[in-house]
C-alpha positions as CSV (number, residue, x, y, z in Angstrom):
1,M,-100.4,-62.9,33.0
2,K,-99.3,-64.7,36.2
3,P,-95.7,-63.5,37.6
4,T,-92.7,-66.1,37.2
5,R,-91.1,-67.7,40.4
6,G,-88.2,-65.6,39.9
7,T,-90.3,-62.0,40.2
8,E,-92.1,-63.3,43.5
9,S,-88.4,-63.6,44.9
10,V,-87.7,-60.6,44.4
11,N,-90.9,-59.1,45.3
12,E,-91.2,-61.0,48.9
13,D,-87.6,-61.2,49.8
14,P,-87.2,-57.4,50.9
15,V,-90.3,-57.3,52.8
16,A,-88.7,-60.9,54.7
17,L,-85.5,-59.2,55.6
18,H,-86.9,-56.3,56.5
19,D,-89.1,-58.2,59.2
20,T,-86.6,-60.2,60.1
21,A,-84.2,-57.3,61.1
22,A,-86.8,-55.6,63.0
23,D,-87.4,-58.9,65.0
24,N,-83.8,-59.2,65.8
25,L,-83.4,-55.7,66.6
26,R,-86.4,-56.0,68.8
27,Y,-84.8,-59.0,70.5
28,I,-81.5,-57.5,71.1
29,R,-83.4,-54.5,72.6
30,Q,-85.6,-56.3,75.0
31,T,-82.7,-58.6,75.9
32,M,-80.0,-55.6,77.3
33,E,-82.9,-54.2,79.0
34,R,-83.5,-57.1,81.0
35,A,-79.8,-57.2,81.4
36,S,-79.9,-53.6,83.0
37,S,-83.0,-53.8,84.8
38,F,-83.0,-57.0,86.2
39,T,-79.3,-56.9,87.8
40,A,-78.8,-53.3,88.6
41,V,-81.9,-52.6,91.1
42,P,-83.0,-55.6,93.2
43,G,-86.2,-54.5,94.6
44,W,-86.4,-56.9,98.0
45,G,-83.0,-55.4,98.5
46,G,-84.7,-51.8,98.5
47,V,-87.5,-53.2,100.9
48,W,-84.9,-54.3,103.4
49,M,-82.9,-51.0,102.7
50,G,-86.1,-49.2,103.8
51,A,-86.8,-51.3,106.5
52,T,-83.2,-50.8,108.6
53,A,-83.4,-47.2,107.3
54,L,-87.2,-46.9,109.9
55,A,-85.6,-48.6,112.3
56,T,-82.5,-46.2,112.4
57,A,-84.8,-43.1,112.4
58,F,-86.6,-44.4,115.8
59,I,-82.8,-44.9,117.2
60,A,-81.4,-41.7,115.6
61,A,-84.4,-39.6,117.1
62,R,-83.4,-40.3,120.6
63,Q,-79.7,-39.7,120.2
64,P,-78.2,-37.1,122.9
65,T,-76.4,-35.2,120.4
66,P,-76.3,-34.0,116.3
67,G,-72.9,-36.1,116.4
68,R,-74.5,-39.2,117.5
69,W,-77.4,-38.7,115.3
70,V,-75.0,-38.6,112.1
71,L,-73.5,-41.3,113.6
72,A,-76.4,-43.8,113.7
73,W,-77.2,-43.0,109.8
74,L,-73.5,-43.4,109.2
75,V,-74.0,-47.3,110.3
76,E,-77.1,-47.3,108.5
77,A,-75.7,-46.1,105.2
78,A,-73.0,-48.9,105.4
79,L,-75.6,-51.3,106.7
80,A,-77.7,-50.4,103.4
81,V,-74.4,-50.6,101.4
82,G,-74.0,-54.4,102.2
83,I,-77.7,-55.2,102.0
84,A,-77.6,-53.5,98.3
85,L,-74.5,-55.4,97.3
86,V,-75.9,-58.8,98.8
87,A,-79.2,-58.2,96.9
88,I,-77.5,-57.7,93.5
89,V,-75.6,-60.7,93.8
90,L,-78.4,-62.4,94.6
91,K,-80.7,-61.1,91.7
92,A,-77.8,-61.6,89.5
93,R,-77.6,-65.4,90.3
94,A,-81.4,-65.5,89.6
95,T,-81.2,-64.2,86.3
96,G,-78.0,-65.8,84.9
97,V,-76.1,-62.6,84.7
98,S,-72.6,-61.5,86.2
99,P,-72.6,-59.0,88.7
100,L,-69.9,-57.6,87.1
101,A,-71.6,-57.3,83.5
102,A,-71.1,-54.3,81.4
103,P,-75.0,-52.8,82.6
104,H,-74.0,-53.3,86.0
105,L,-70.6,-51.4,86.1
106,R,-72.5,-48.6,83.9
107,F,-75.2,-48.3,86.5
108,A,-72.3,-48.1,89.2
109,S,-70.3,-45.5,87.1
110,S,-73.1,-43.5,87.2
111,F,-74.4,-43.4,90.5
112,T,-71.3,-43.5,92.5
113,P,-70.0,-39.7,91.7
114,S,-73.1,-38.0,93.7
115,L,-72.5,-40.8,96.8
116,L,-68.9,-39.3,96.8
117,A,-70.0,-35.6,96.7
118,G,-71.9,-36.2,99.8
119,A,-69.2,-38.0,101.4
120,V,-67.4,-34.7,101.0
121,L,-70.2,-32.6,102.0
122,T,-71.0,-34.4,105.2
123,A,-67.5,-34.0,106.1
124,A,-67.7,-30.3,105.7
125,L,-70.8,-29.8,107.2
126,V,-69.8,-31.8,110.2
127,A,-66.5,-29.6,110.6
128,M,-68.8,-26.6,110.3
129,R,-71.0,-28.0,113.1
130,Q,-74.1,-27.6,110.3
131,Y,-76.1,-30.7,111.1
132,D,-79.4,-29.3,110.2
133,L,-78.4,-29.3,106.7
134,I,-77.2,-32.8,106.4
135,A,-80.5,-34.8,105.7
136,G,-81.6,-32.4,102.7
137,V,-78.0,-32.6,101.2
138,W,-77.8,-36.6,101.6
139,L,-81.4,-37.3,100.0
140,L,-81.0,-34.4,97.5
141,L,-77.8,-36.1,96.3
142,Y,-79.0,-40.0,96.8
143,G,-82.0,-39.0,94.4
144,T,-79.5,-37.5,92.0
145,G,-77.5,-40.4,91.8
146,F,-80.6,-42.5,91.2
147,V,-81.7,-40.0,88.2
148,A,-78.1,-40.3,86.4
149,A,-78.2,-43.9,86.4
150,G,-81.5,-44.3,85.9
151,T,-81.1,-43.5,82.2
152,L,-79.4,-47.2,82.1
153,S,-82.4,-49.1,84.1
154,I,-86.0,-49.4,84.5
155,R,-88.5,-46.2,84.3
156,L,-89.2,-46.7,87.7
157,V,-85.5,-45.6,88.8
158,P,-85.3,-42.0,88.0
159,V,-89.0,-41.4,89.1
160,M,-87.5,-42.8,92.7
161,G,-84.7,-40.7,92.3
162,A,-86.7,-37.5,91.3
163,S,-88.6,-38.3,94.5
164,F,-85.9,-38.3,96.9
165,M,-84.4,-35.0,95.4
166,V,-88.1,-33.2,95.9
167,L,-87.8,-34.5,99.5
168,G,-84.2,-33.6,99.8
169,A,-85.1,-29.7,98.8
170,A,-87.9,-29.9,100.9
171,A,-85.5,-30.8,103.6
172,L,-83.4,-27.9,102.9
173,F,-85.9,-25.5,103.5
174,A,-87.9,-27.4,106.4
175,P,-88.0,-26.3,110.0
176,L,-85.0,-27.3,112.4
177,G,-84.9,-30.6,113.7
178,W,-87.2,-32.1,110.7
179,G,-84.4,-34.0,109.4
180,T,-85.0,-37.2,111.0
181,A,-88.9,-37.3,109.5
182,F,-87.3,-36.7,106.3
183,M,-85.0,-39.2,106.5
184,A,-87.3,-41.9,107.3
185,A,-89.7,-40.7,104.8
186,G,-87.0,-41.0,102.0
187,F,-84.5,-43.6,102.7
188,G,-87.3,-45.8,104.5
189,G,-90.4,-44.9,103.0
190,L,-89.4,-44.1,99.3
191,H,-87.2,-47.6,99.4
192,V,-89.9,-49.7,100.9
193,S,-92.5,-48.2,98.3
194,F,-90.2,-48.2,95.3
195,G,-88.9,-51.6,96.2
196,S,-92.1,-53.5,96.3
197,I,-93.3,-52.2,92.9
198,I,-89.7,-53.3,91.6
199,A,-89.9,-56.6,93.1
200,R,-93.4,-57.5,92.1
201,R,-93.0,-55.8,88.3
202,H,-89.3,-56.9,87.7
203,G,-88.5,-60.4,89.4
204,G,-87.4,-59.8,92.5
């Protein structure tokens, strides 16, 4: 006996509704992922930050005192912040997302505490003249910030953060005088490497 039209509607509608709901959820999830990954971490900005860090390593290695070494890297930190902000704004415009969108603010709020901790520890280490610990502390806390904020972004971000943390831990136990090499490898090499990958895979 053939089913009636009403029976067909009862049998097929739940399946159609389930498929539609699944498609809608998938679209929403993908849209949220794009909004966080494309605007929070600009790849080309990371490349430029790495390039300036490599130049700074060359300059810092030739400074006559540890205090001048720290000053060279503080100038680089300020320059890197400027590059990052400009790159974020440019990428936001390219993707049609506001730089003040919720994913950006969440990323910043997760990343900033590590930077603030680094600033406090830097002041304390300079006051105690423990200059050889600064490279390890900076790399370790910078990586911690990316691991924390990376939960809101693409998978490469926490991987990059973990790489910084490994370098930072190694720098803390390395022989004296290796700080510049670790800074160049981290803020230079890792930024260039991961920035290039992010730029190619995730739109700049």
